[in-house]
N, C-alpha and C positions, 0 to 999 in steps of 0.2 A: 524376823531371821535376815544378817543377809546375806545378801550375792553368794560369797565369796568364800561361808564356810558351807555354802552348801556342798554336802558330796557331790558331782559330777559326773564324774567317777563308775560310785555305785548306784546312780541315776540313769546312766549310759548304757551300764554295765543289765539292769532291769529293764529298759526300755529293747533294748538288741533279743535280751530273754523272748520279751512273751512279744514280740514280734511275727521273733521264729516260730515259739510257737502256736499262734496268729496265723501264721501262715499256712502250717502244717495240718491241720484244725480245718484250718478252710477248703485242703485241699483234699484230706480224708472225709468229708463232710460234700464235697463236688462227685469224686467216685463212689461214694456210696445212691448216692443219689444216682449216677449213671446206675449203677450195675442190678440196683432196686429197679427202676425204670424197665433195663434188658431183658431180666427177668421174667418179671409180668407182662412184658408182652410175648417176651415168648411159650410162657405156660398156653396165652388166650389163642396162640399160630395155633399151638401145637394142641391146644382144645379144639380149635373151630374144624381141624382137620378132620376132626371127630366128627366131628356136629357143624353139618355143614350149612342143617337147613337154617339152626338158626343162630347166622353169622354176623346183621347185626345188632342184634342182644348181645353177644358176644362181644361184637367190638364197640358196644356199651361203656359191659362196666371194663373193660380193657383201659380206658377215656378217668373212666370212677377212679379204681386203684393208681391207676399213675398223679390222678391230682389229686389223693390221700398221700402216695409216695413223697409227692411231690411239698402236703401243708408241714405232715409227719417230721422229715428233714428240717427245716425252714424252723419247725418249732427248737428242737434236739440244737439246729445249729444257732439259734441266739442263744438258745440257754447253757450253752456252753462255754460263747462269747462270754456271757459276762460273770460264768465263774475264774477264765481265765485272769480278768481285767478285778477279777479283787471282788466282783459288785455280788453282795449276798441275795439273791433272786428270792427267798422267802420270805426275809423282813422289808426287802421291798415291796412284795404281794400284800404281806400284812400291814402296811403301813401303808399304805395309800391311798387308805380313806375317802378324802371328798374324790378323789380322781377313780379312786375302784366307782364308786359308785354311779358318776358319768362311763367310764369305760364298759360296766356293766346297761344301759340304760342307750348305749351302741351299738350292745353288742348281741344289743336283739335281730335288730336285722340279721345278723350272721345268724341266730339260732334259728329262727324266720326262713331264711336262707336253707339251712340244713334242713332240716325238718321237714319243710317243702318237697327239695327236691330227692328227700329216700322216698320218700310216695308213692314219686313219680317216679319210680327207679323202679321200687319194690310191686309198682302194680303197671308194671308193663307197657305205661303210657307213651313212652317219648323212646324210640331207638338211632341210635348212631345212622344217619342215609336219609332217615324220613320227613315226608315234605309234610310242614306242619301249621296250622294258624293259628294266630293266641287271636283270638277275637274282642279281649277289651285292649287290647293293646294296636290290634289293625294292625298286626304284624302276620307279614310269612313264607318260608324260604326251606332251605334248606335244612333238617343237624345235622352240626359239624362236632361237638364235642357236647355230651351232659356233665356237667360238673357236681360236684360237692356243695357251691357257690352260684352259680348262675349257667343256664345253657347261649350253648355260638351258635349264633341262627347264620345261614348265609340268606340273603332275601332276591327277591328276582330283579329287581336292579345293579346285582357282584356285590354288594355294600357289608360286612359281617356287620351285625347285630351283636353284642352283651346282652344277657337279657338277666336280670336276680329273679333268683326266684320266687322269691316274695312278692313278685308284683303275678308272678303265675297266676290266673285268676281260671281262667277259662281257657281249653285250646279245638281244634279238630286234626285229626291226624288222617293223613288221605294215604297213607302211606295201608294200614288193611283193607282195603278196598276198594270199590271200584269209584271213577270218578268221572264226569260227565261236564261233554265241554262242546256250545253253541257252533254251529258250520252252518252262518248264512252266506251266501250269495246274492249279490246286486246283479237284479233285474229290470227290465223297460215293458211296457203292458203288451209291445211289438214283438220282443222276445219270450216273454215269458212261458209261452208255449213250449218251443222247443226245450225252454236251459230244463224247466218243470218232467218231460221227457227223459232228458238228457241223465240229470240225477235223483231221478228214482231209479234208470238203467243202475245207475253206479252203483245205490242205497244195495239193489241186490245183492253184492257180493261182496256184503259188507254186514253176518248178523249184529255186525257191533252196533250201526247206523237208525234212527229213527227218523221216519218222516215227522215233521210239525205240517208242514203247510206254508203258506205267502202271508207274511205279515208288513205292514207298513210302518215302516219310522223315521220321521222327520221329513214327512210326502216323499218316502222313497221308498222300492216295494224292492224286500226279500224274500228268496226262498230258501226256507230253515229247515235244517235236520238237528237233530241231536247225537250225538259217537260217544256213548258209557262203554271203559275201559281202562285197565289197572292204571295208575300214573306212570310206569314203568316202558310203559307203549303208548299214551294220551299223545306227546307231542310228534311221532311219528307213524302213527296212522293219522290223523289229523292234517301233513300235510300230504301224505301219502292219497286219503281223500280228495282235497282240493285240488294236486295236480291230475287225478279222474276225470275230477269237474272240469277242471280249463284247459282239457288236454285235446285239442281240434282233432 
């Protein structure tokens, strides 16, 4: 076909119409996505006011619902765009052949993520805001997002880590009970007696603290106590007790 015989006016008109249609569809899906997220957040916010005792659980399902809306909206948008461009999606999927098989193998990880994430959420293993540790990954931090495919964790050094649900084999959740921390005060043979008396005196004011005795680490002497408290109070109590130890 010669370029001179090509109907450029018809092609330009078709291209313009398709562009306008794509723009409108894109704007429509952006609006639907934002409205859907707003409605979900509003519903869960109103529900959390009535069920304040389980706020973490409600927040977890809220973030999960928002994540689900994003995936559904993205799938419908791609499907709609392909239809506008005249690409027969059903025929494309049916005739995928080897590509479909390869995609199926690649999709195993996605399916594993979704299934594992489903059980994590249904069994109430993790909530947003929980402090957890993944034993097999040697990671510890605070849960920020519980998603369909992954969990977003803020580790103790402030880094954000995205963990695929399929990689989670075992975890510890420190938010369901008390956690213990050791309080070691360095001493010498000369001031050991005075320090011991002072530490025992301070410990009497804190029923959460247990005196463990005197230990030696790398030729250094320490007086050791153990603080056991809910995670939300642990850091504050630790600093308060240590300040009392060293208060002159």
